[in-house]
C-alpha positions as CSV (number, residue, x, y, z in Angstrom):
1,M,11.4,-13.5,21.9
2,N,9.7,-10.8,23.9
3,L,11.5,-7.8,22.5
4,N,12.5,-7.2,18.9
5,P,16.3,-6.7,18.4
6,I,15.4,-3.9,16.1
7,V,13.8,-2.0,19.0
8,L,16.8,-2.7,21.2
9,S,19.0,-1.1,18.6
10,I,17.1,2.2,18.5
11,P,19.6,4.1,20.7
12,I,22.4,2.9,18.5
13,F,20.5,4.1,15.4
14,F,20.1,7.6,16.8
15,L,23.7,7.7,17.9
16,L,24.9,6.9,14.4
17,I,22.5,9.4,12.9
18,G,23.9,12.0,15.3
19,I,27.4,11.2,14.1
20,E,26.3,11.5,10.5
21,L,24.8,14.9,11.3
22,V,28.2,16.0,12.7
23,V,29.9,14.8,9.5
24,E,27.4,16.8,7.5
25,R,28.3,19.9,9.5
26,L,32.0,19.4,9.3
27,S,32.0,18.5,5.6
28,H,29.5,21.3,4.6
29,R,27.4,18.8,2.8
30,K,23.6,18.9,2.6
31,L,22.7,15.3,3.7
32,Y,19.5,15.9,5.7
33,R,16.3,17.9,5.4
34,L,14.2,18.1,8.5
35,P,10.8,17.3,6.9
36,D,12.3,14.4,5.0
37,A,14.1,13.0,8.1
38,I,10.9,13.2,10.2
39,A,8.9,11.5,7.5
40,N,11.5,8.7,7.4
41,L,11.5,8.2,11.1
42,S,7.7,8.4,11.1
43,C,7.5,5.5,8.6
44,G,9.8,3.6,10.9
45,I,7.5,4.3,13.8
46,T,4.4,3.2,11.9
47,S,6.3,0.1,10.7
48,Q,7.2,-0.9,14.2
49,L,3.6,-0.3,15.4
50,S,2.0,-2.4,12.7
51,G,4.7,-5.0,13.3
52,L,3.3,-5.5,16.8
53,F,0.3,-7.1,15.0
54,L,1.6,-8.4,11.7
55,R,5.0,-9.7,12.7
56,I,3.4,-12.0,15.2
57,L,1.4,-13.5,12.4
58,A,4.5,-14.1,10.3
59,I,6.5,-15.7,13.1
60,G,3.4,-17.6,14.2
61,V,3.1,-19.2,10.8
62,Y,6.8,-20.1,10.7
63,E,6.5,-21.7,14.2
64,I,3.5,-23.8,13.2
65,L,5.3,-25.1,10.2
66,Y,8.5,-25.7,12.1
67,S,6.8,-27.5,15.0
68,N,4.6,-29.7,12.9
69,F,6.2,-30.2,9.5
70,A,10.0,-29.8,9.8
71,L,11.7,-32.5,7.7
72,F,14.9,-32.6,9.7
73,Q,16.1,-32.2,13.3
74,L,19.2,-30.2,12.8
75,E,22.1,-30.1,15.3
76,K,23.0,-26.6,16.3
77,N,26.7,-26.6,15.4
78,W,28.8,-24.1,13.5
79,L,27.5,-25.5,10.2
80,Y,23.9,-24.9,11.3
81,W,24.6,-21.2,11.9
82,V,26.6,-20.7,8.7
83,A,23.8,-22.4,6.7
84,L,21.1,-20.3,8.4
85,F,23.0,-17.1,7.7
86,F,23.3,-17.8,4.0
87,L,19.8,-19.1,3.6
88,V,18.2,-16.2,5.4
89,D,20.2,-13.8,3.2
90,L,19.2,-15.7,0.1
91,A,15.5,-15.7,1.1
92,Y,15.8,-12.0,1.7
93,Y,17.3,-11.4,-1.7
94,W,14.3,-13.1,-3.5
95,A,11.7,-11.5,-1.2
96,H,13.3,-8.1,-1.9
97,R,13.7,-8.7,-5.6
98,M,10.0,-9.8,-6.0
99,S,9.0,-6.8,-4.0
100,H,10.4,-4.8,-6.9
101,E,9.1,-7.0,-9.7
102,I,5.5,-7.7,-8.6
103,N,3.2,-4.7,-8.5
104,L,1.2,-5.9,-5.5
105,F,4.3,-6.5,-3.5
106,W,5.9,-3.2,-4.6
107,G,3.0,-1.5,-2.8
108,G,4.4,-3.0,0.4
109,H,8.0,-1.9,-0.2
110,V,7.7,1.4,-2.1
111,V,7.7,3.3,1.2
112,H,11.4,2.6,1.7
113,H,12.3,4.2,-1.6
114,Q,10.2,7.3,-1.4
115,S,12.8,9.6,0.1
116,E,14.7,11.8,-2.3
117,D,17.6,12.0,0.2
118,Y,20.0,9.3,1.2
119,N,21.1,9.1,4.8
120,L,20.9,6.9,7.8
121,S,17.3,8.0,8.6
122,V,16.3,6.5,5.2
123,A,17.2,3.1,6.7
124,L,14.4,3.5,9.2
125,R,11.9,4.4,6.5
126,Q,10.1,1.0,6.4
127,S,6.7,-0.1,5.2
128,S,4.0,-1.2,7.5
129,F,2.7,-3.9,5.2
130,Q,5.8,-5.4,3.5
131,V,5.8,-8.4,5.8
132,V,2.4,-9.5,4.5
133,W,3.9,-10.1,1.1
134,T,7.4,-11.3,2.0
135,F,7.2,-13.6,5.0
136,A,6.3,-16.6,2.9
137,F,9.8,-16.5,1.3
138,N,11.3,-17.6,4.6
139,L,8.9,-20.6,5.2
140,P,11.2,-23.1,3.4
141,L,13.6,-22.7,6.3
142,A,11.0,-23.9,8.7
143,F,10.5,-27.1,6.6
144,I,14.2,-27.6,6.6
145,G,14.3,-27.5,10.4
146,F,15.7,-24.2,11.5
147,D,14.4,-23.2,14.9
148,T,12.0,-20.3,14.9
149,L,13.9,-18.2,17.4
150,D,17.1,-18.8,15.6
151,F,15.5,-17.7,12.3
152,A,14.0,-14.6,13.9
153,L,17.4,-13.6,15.4
154,M,19.3,-14.2,12.1
155,S,16.6,-12.3,10.2
156,A,16.9,-9.4,12.6
157,L,20.7,-9.3,12.3
158,N,20.3,-9.3,8.5
159,T,18.1,-6.2,8.8
160,L,20.4,-4.5,11.3
161,Y,23.4,-5.0,9.0
162,Q,21.6,-2.9,6.3
163,F,21.3,0.2,8.5
164,W,24.8,1.5,8.0
165,I,24.8,1.1,4.2
166,H,22.3,4.0,3.9
167,T,24.9,6.7,3.7
168,E,26.7,8.9,1.3
169,T,29.6,9.5,3.7
170,I,31.3,6.2,2.9
171,N,32.8,5.7,-0.6
172,K,33.7,2.4,-2.2
173,M,35.4,-0.1,0.2
174,G,37.9,-1.9,-1.9
175,F,37.8,-5.7,-2.0
176,L,34.7,-5.8,0.3
177,E,32.7,-4.6,-2.7
178,Y,33.1,-8.0,-4.3
179,F,31.1,-9.9,-1.7
180,L,29.4,-7.6,0.8
181,N,26.5,-5.2,0.3
182,T,28.1,-1.8,0.8
183,P,26.9,1.9,0.8
184,S,28.0,2.2,-2.8
185,H,26.0,-0.9,-3.9
186,H,22.9,0.2,-2.0
187,R,23.0,3.8,-3.3
188,V,22.5,2.2,-6.7
189,H,19.5,0.3,-5.3
190,H,17.9,3.6,-4.2
191,G,18.5,5.3,-7.5
192,R,15.5,6.2,-9.8
193,D,17.8,6.5,-12.9
194,P,16.7,3.9,-15.4
195,K,20.1,2.1,-15.3
196,Y,19.8,1.7,-11.5
197,I,16.2,0.6,-11.2
198,D,15.7,-2.9,-9.8
199,K,19.4,-3.5,-9.2
200,N,21.4,-4.7,-6.1
201,H,18.6,-6.3,-4.0
202,A,21.1,-7.9,-1.6
203,G,20.7,-7.9,2.1
204,T,24.2,-8.6,3.5
205,L,25.9,-10.4,0.6
206,I,26.1,-8.8,-2.9
207,I,27.0,-12.2,-4.3
208,W,23.3,-13.0,-5.0
209,D,23.0,-10.1,-7.3
210,R,26.2,-11.1,-9.1
211,M,24.9,-14.7,-9.4
212,F,21.4,-13.9,-10.6
213,G,22.1,-11.0,-12.9
214,T,20.8,-8.0,-11.0
215,F,24.1,-6.4,-10.1
216,Q,25.0,-2.8,-11.1
217,E,28.1,-0.9,-10.2
218,E,27.7,2.7,-8.9
219,E,28.8,5.0,-11.7
220,E,27.4,8.5,-11.7
221,K,25.7,9.6,-8.5
222,P,22.1,8.2,-8.3
223,T,19.0,10.4,-8.2
224,Y,17.2,9.0,-5.3
225,G,13.5,8.3,-4.9
226,I,10.7,6.8,-7.0
227,T,9.8,7.5,-10.6
228,K,6.5,9.2,-9.5
229,P,7.4,11.1,-6.3
230,I,4.9,10.9,-3.4
231,N,5.3,14.7,-2.7
232,S,4.0,14.4,0.9
233,W,5.5,14.1,4.4
234,N,2.5,12.1,5.6
235,A,3.8,8.7,6.9
236,V,0.4,7.0,6.8
237,W,-0.4,8.2,3.3
238,A,3.1,6.9,2.3
239,N,1.9,3.4,3.1
240,F,-1.3,3.6,1.1
241,S,-0.3,5.9,-1.9
242,H,0.7,3.1,-4.2
243,Y,-2.4,1.1,-3.6
244,A,-4.5,4.2,-4.2
245,E,-2.7,4.6,-7.6
246,M,-3.3,0.9,-8.3
247,G,-7.0,1.4,-7.5
248,K,-7.2,4.1,-10.2
249,D,-5.5,1.9,-12.8
250,L,-7.7,-1.1,-11.9
251,K,-10.8,1.0,-12.6
252,R,-9.5,1.8,-16.1
253,I,-8.7,-1.8,-16.9
254,T,-11.7,-3.5,-18.4
255,K,-10.8,-7.3,-18.6
256,W,-10.7,-9.3,-15.4
257,S,-7.8,-11.3,-16.7
258,D,-5.9,-8.0,-17.2
259,K,-6.8,-6.9,-13.7
260,I,-5.2,-10.1,-12.3
261,K,-2.1,-9.6,-14.5
262,Y,-1.9,-6.0,-13.3
263,L,-1.5,-7.2,-9.7
264,F,1.3,-9.5,-10.4
265,K,3.1,-7.9,-13.3
266,K,6.0,-5.5,-13.0
267,P,5.1,-2.0,-11.6
268,G,4.3,0.2,-14.6
269,W,2.5,-2.5,-16.5
270,L,-0.7,-1.8,-18.3
271,P,-2.6,-3.8,-21.0
272,E,-1.9,-2.8,-24.6
273,D,-5.3,-1.0,-25.0
274,L,-4.2,1.4,-22.3
275,G,-0.7,2.0,-23.7
276,G,1.2,-1.0,-22.5
277,Y,4.2,-0.9,-20.1
278,R,5.3,2.5,-18.8
279,A,9.1,2.5,-18.6
280,A,10.9,4.6,-16.1
281,P,11.6,8.1,-17.5
282,S,15.1,9.4,-17.8
283,I,16.2,12.1,-15.2
284,D,17.0,15.6,-16.5
285,R,19.4,16.7,-13.8
286,T,19.2,20.3,-15.0
287,T,15.5,20.6,-14.3
288,Y,15.0,18.0,-11.5
289,H,14.1,19.4,-8.1
290,K,13.3,17.6,-4.9
291,Y,10.0,18.1,-3.2
292,E,10.3,21.1,-0.9
293,T,7.9,22.8,1.6
294,P,9.6,25.9,2.9
295,A,8.7,26.5,6.6
296,P,9.5,29.2,9.1
297,V,12.1,28.4,11.8
298,S,9.4,28.6,14.5
299,L,7.5,25.8,12.8
300,N,10.6,23.6,12.5
301,Y,11.3,24.0,16.2
302,Y,7.7,23.3,17.1
303,V,7.5,20.1,15.1
304,L,10.9,19.0,16.4
305,F,9.7,19.6,20.0
306,Q,6.6,17.5,19.5
307,Y,8.5,14.9,17.6
308,V,11.1,14.4,20.3
309,L,8.3,13.8,22.8
310,C,6.7,11.4,20.4
311,L,9.9,9.5,20.0
312,V,10.4,9.2,23.7
313,G,6.8,8.0,24.2
314,T,7.0,5.5,21.3
315,A,10.3,4.1,22.6
316,L,8.7,3.6,26.1
317,F,5.7,1.9,24.5
318,L,7.7,-0.4,22.3
319,F,10.1,-1.4,25.2
320,N,7.1,-2.2,27.3
321,Q,4.6,-3.5,24.7
322,S,4.5,-7.0,26.1
323,K,2.8,-5.7,29.2
324,F,-0.2,-4.3,27.3
325,L,-3.4,-6.0,26.1
326,I,-4.3,-6.0,22.4
327,G,-6.8,-3.3,22.9
328,E,-4.3,-1.1,24.7
329,K,-1.8,-1.7,21.9
330,V,-4.3,-0.6,19.3
331,F,-5.1,2.5,21.3
332,F,-1.5,3.6,21.7
333,T,-0.8,2.8,18.0
334,V,-3.6,5.2,17.0
335,I,-2.6,8.1,19.2
336,I,1.1,7.8,18.2
337,S,0.1,7.6,14.5
338,I,-1.9,10.8,14.8
339,V,1.2,12.6,16.1
340,V,3.5,11.4,13.3
341,V,0.9,12.3,10.7
342,N,0.4,15.8,12.1
343,C,4.1,16.4,12.4
344,G,4.6,15.6,8.8
345,V,1.6,17.4,7.3
346,L,2.3,20.6,9.3
347,F,5.2,21.1,6.9
348,E,2.8,20.8,4.0
349,N,0.8,23.8,5.3
350,K,-2.6,22.1,4.9
351,T,-5.6,23.8,6.4
352,W,-7.1,20.6,8.0
353,V,-3.9,19.9,10.0
354,R,-4.3,23.1,11.9
355,W,-7.6,21.9,13.3
356,A,-6.2,18.4,13.8
357,E,-3.3,19.8,15.8
358,W,-5.5,21.9,18.0
359,I,-7.6,18.9,18.8
360,R,-4.6,16.8,19.6
361,I,-3.0,19.6,21.8
362,I,-6.1,19.7,23.9
363,V,-7.2,16.0,23.9
364,Y,-3.8,14.4,24.7
365,P,-3.2,16.3,28.0
366,V,-6.9,15.6,29.0
367,M,-6.3,11.9,28.4
368,L,-3.1,12.0,30.5
369,I,-4.9,13.6,33.3
370,A,-7.8,11.1,33.1
371,F,-5.3,8.2,33.1
372,T,-3.5,9.7,36.1
373,V,-6.8,9.7,38.1
374,I,-8.1,6.3,36.9
375,Y,-4.8,4.3,37.2
376,F,-3.3,6.2,40.1
377,W,-0.3,7.3,38.1
378,P,2.2,9.7,39.8
379,P,0.4,13.0,40.5
380,I,3.3,14.8,38.8
381,L,1.9,13.8,35.5
382,F,-1.1,16.1,36.2
383,G,1.3,19.0,36.2
384,V,3.2,17.6,33.1
385,A,-0.1,17.5,31.2
386,L,-1.0,21.1,32.1
387,G,2.5,22.3,31.3
388,Y,2.4,20.6,27.9
389,L,-1.0,22.1,27.1
390,A,0.1,25.6,28.0
391,I,3.4,25.4,26.1
392,S,2.0,23.7,23.0
393,A,-1.1,25.9,22.8
394,T,0.8,29.1,23.2
395,W,3.5,28.1,20.7
396,F,1.1,26.8,18.1
397,Y,-1.2,29.8,18.4
398,S,1.8,32.0,17.6
399,I,2.8,29.9,14.6
400,S,-0.8,29.8,13.3
401,R,-1.0,33.6,13.2
402,N,2.1,33.9,11.1
403,V,1.9,30.9,8.8
404,K,-0.4,30.9,5.8
405,L,-1.9,27.4,5.4
406,Q,-3.0,25.9,2.2
407,P,-6.3,24.0,1.3
408,A,-6.1,20.3,1.7
């Protein structure tokens, strides 16, 4: 499979996000915040970029096991596809559940839960490393004899299904609530309220949660996010923040046996000599406030301009990634990651990002000009590079004069 079905669906994702934005406007509800939405999309970008390297490993292991150790040669009839659908969904349930119940695995999944909003952009907020901890849950299907490409397709469809359930614009859906994962069920899953934590792990079918005791009905509106908010719009830091916290805890734990337990126990676990398990705190809705970083309108438009260019460039790269060598993929991954980090941290008003953005504004057009000369790209790109440099430098200089930045 040369192209990920998730990548092919990108235009549909943005179309549906656009429709939700229209609904937001017409209903006078506050569903989106620009910094949060950009952080969500940025995590989606970094996830797709890392997936160019890590997802190949996961599918590669599956293919090795299927080609050499499959126990059965299955006929591809309707029963084959029905069985594959249910087994992929069941494997997803257990991989997802363990991602919440094992501290090490939670570090690879926490990114998806960091947003304090709940909208379709949150569906795209994915971890760059989750596949490292969860791909093994699918390997039994290779032993049973389900073809690698069939598995990859069904797994992608399972993921695509979950996009539309990340919304507050759809209420409960009648009899469908009994067997399908719906927006109502998944809102519970994203709640940080103690009664909602670690509930409703389903992918497509909610029956697994009902069967295995992790189902929770949506009652009062959830408070979204994680118990210790990340308080940052930095997409790269979002992927490493939990592991940084784990590193601090591991330094405090003295026994090696407790260090091992800490990795595989539930998030929040500590040995008794350090206070024991830290349960999720209750939410005081009268004092709770989402993480906010007020920014002038000019900065919003500047970041949005840079981000739209980044999205276009990223989409072109992902649609054509099979044409690039591994070194070229690494190079483009790095330069795209720098853009998404800067776009997020600019909202945080950190001093270092001012210099990082100036360097990027100058270096990127220079690189485009160099590539135009070296690879005989269309000469018009030379003018595009100079135009981008002039617009971005003038615009950012104006913003820098009027925005007071904070220390890192």
